[in-house]
Structures are given as structure tokens and as C-alpha cells.
matplotlib code that plots the C-alpha trace (Angstrom):
import matplotlib.pyplot as plt

x = [0.3, 1.3, 1.3, -1.4, -3.7, -3.1, -4.4, -7.3, -8.8, -7.9, -10.3, -12.8, -13.1, -13.2, -15.5, -18.6, -18.7, -19.8, -17.5, -15.0, -11.7, -10.6, -8.8, -5.1, -3.6, -6.3, -4.3, -1.2, -2.4, -4.1, -0.2, 1.5, -0.8, -0.5, 3.4, 3.4, 1.3, 4.4, 6.6, 5.1, 5.4, 8.7, 9.4, 7.8, 9.3, 12.9, 13.0, 12.7, 9.7, 7.4, 4.2, 1.7, 0.7, -2.8, -2.2, -3.0, -0.2, 0.8, 1.3, 4.0, 2.9, -0.6, 0.5, 2.7, -0.2, -2.1, 0.5, 0.1, -3.6, -3.4, -0.3, -3.0, -5.6, -2.9, -1.8, -5.0, -6.3, -3.8, -4.2, -0.5, 0.7, 2.8, 4.1, 5.3, 6.5, 8.4, 10.1, 11.2, 12.5, 14.5, 16.4, 16.8, 18.7, 20.4, 21.8, 22.3, 24.1, 25.3, 28.4, 27.7, 28.2, 30.4, 28.5, 29.0, 31.9, 30.7, 32.9, 35.1, 34.9]
y = [0.3, 3.4, 6.6, 8.1, 4.5, 4.8, 8.4, 7.5, 4.5, 6.8, 10.0, 7.2, 5.8, 9.8, 11.0, 8.3, 11.4, 14.8, 15.7, 15.3, 15.9, 17.3, 20.2, 20.8, 21.1, 18.6, 16.0, 17.2, 16.1, 13.3, 12.0, 13.1, 10.9, 7.8, 8.5, 8.5, 4.5, 3.5, 5.1, 2.9, 0.4, -0.2, 0.4, -2.3, -4.7, -3.0, -0.8, -0.9, -1.3, -4.4, -4.9, -5.1, -8.5, -7.6, -5.5, -7.1, -7.2, -4.5, -4.3, -2.3, -2.7, -1.2, 1.4, 2.3, 1.7, 4.4, 6.7, 6.6, 6.9, 10.0, 11.3, 10.6, 12.4, 15.6, 14.8, 15.4, 17.2, 20.4, 19.0, 17.2, 14.2, 12.3, 10.3, 13.0, 14.5, 11.7, 11.5, 15.1, 14.3, 11.2, 13.6, 16.4, 13.3, 12.0, 15.2, 16.9, 13.0, 11.3, 11.1, 12.2, 8.4, 5.1, 3.9, -0.6, -1.7, -4.3, -7.5, -8.7, -12.2]
z = [-0.2, -0.7, 1.3, -1.3, -0.8, 3.2, 3.2, 0.8, 3.1, 5.9, 3.7, 3.4, 7.0, 8.2, 5.1, 7.0, 9.7, 10.2, 12.3, 9.3, 10.6, 13.4, 13.9, 13.5, 16.9, 18.7, 16.3, 17.1, 20.7, 19.4, 17.9, 20.4, 22.9, 20.4, 20.2, 24.3, 24.2, 21.5, 24.1, 26.7, 25.3, 23.6, 27.2, 28.3, 26.0, 25.4, 28.5, 32.6, 33.0, 32.9, 32.6, 35.8, 35.9, 34.8, 32.0, 28.3, 26.4, 23.5, 19.7, 18.7, 15.3, 16.0, 17.9, 14.9, 12.2, 15.1, 14.3, 10.6, 11.1, 12.6, 10.4, 7.6, 8.6, 9.7, 6.0, 4.5, 6.3, 5.0, 1.6, 2.3, -0.5, 2.0, -1.2, -3.0, 1.3, 1.8, -1.8, -0.6, 2.6, 1.5, -1.5, 1.3, 3.6, 0.5, -0.1, 3.0, 4.5, 2.2, 3.8, 7.3, 8.9, 7.6, 5.1, 4.9, 2.9, -0.2, 1.1, -1.5, -3.5]

ax = plt.figure().add_subplot(projection="3d")
ax.plot(x, y, z, "-o")
ax.set_aspect("equal")
plt.show()
């Protein structure tokens, strides 16, 4: 699925409700909330804070997908094409950071 397909899926979901997309500040708050939920799961899986016995096991993939959903909402509400934005961002990194880190050298045979 491309980012455009994701944005279309999100729009199809949101468009069925009268409330539509939230205001940008509300979406930013929701994005922050979802990132916090991801952080909590990462901390439980890899950090030093174990879950309580009565807490259900979380799902890192679903937490990341929740973040993608909100990013899709945010982009759609602001008419941002995420496919184009992602390509522009990757071009920026390729130009700016191409020599920033040590490249892995191919093994000789």
C-alpha cells in the first residue's frame, strides 16, 4: 500500500462522519497521545519498566499503525501529499547526509 492509498483509506473512513477531520491542534495532541502509547509499549518490551501482571500485552505494530492513521488524517486535512512529501524528505537526506556516516563496504569475493 502506498502512502496515497493509506491517505485514501483514511479519508474514506473519516468522510462517513459529520465531524470530519479534527482541527490541527487537536490532531497534534492526538499524535502526541499515540506516540506516548508507543513509548509505553517500547518501554515495556525493551526498557526497564515491566508491565503489571493484570495488564494486557500490547502490540507495537498496532501502535505504529495508530500513528500512521493520525499522520494520514493530519496530511489529508492540510492537503499534503505524503508520497511527494516523503520523496522530498528522502532527497533532502540523500543530499545533506550522504557522507555523514560510515558506509558499509561490500565484501570482496
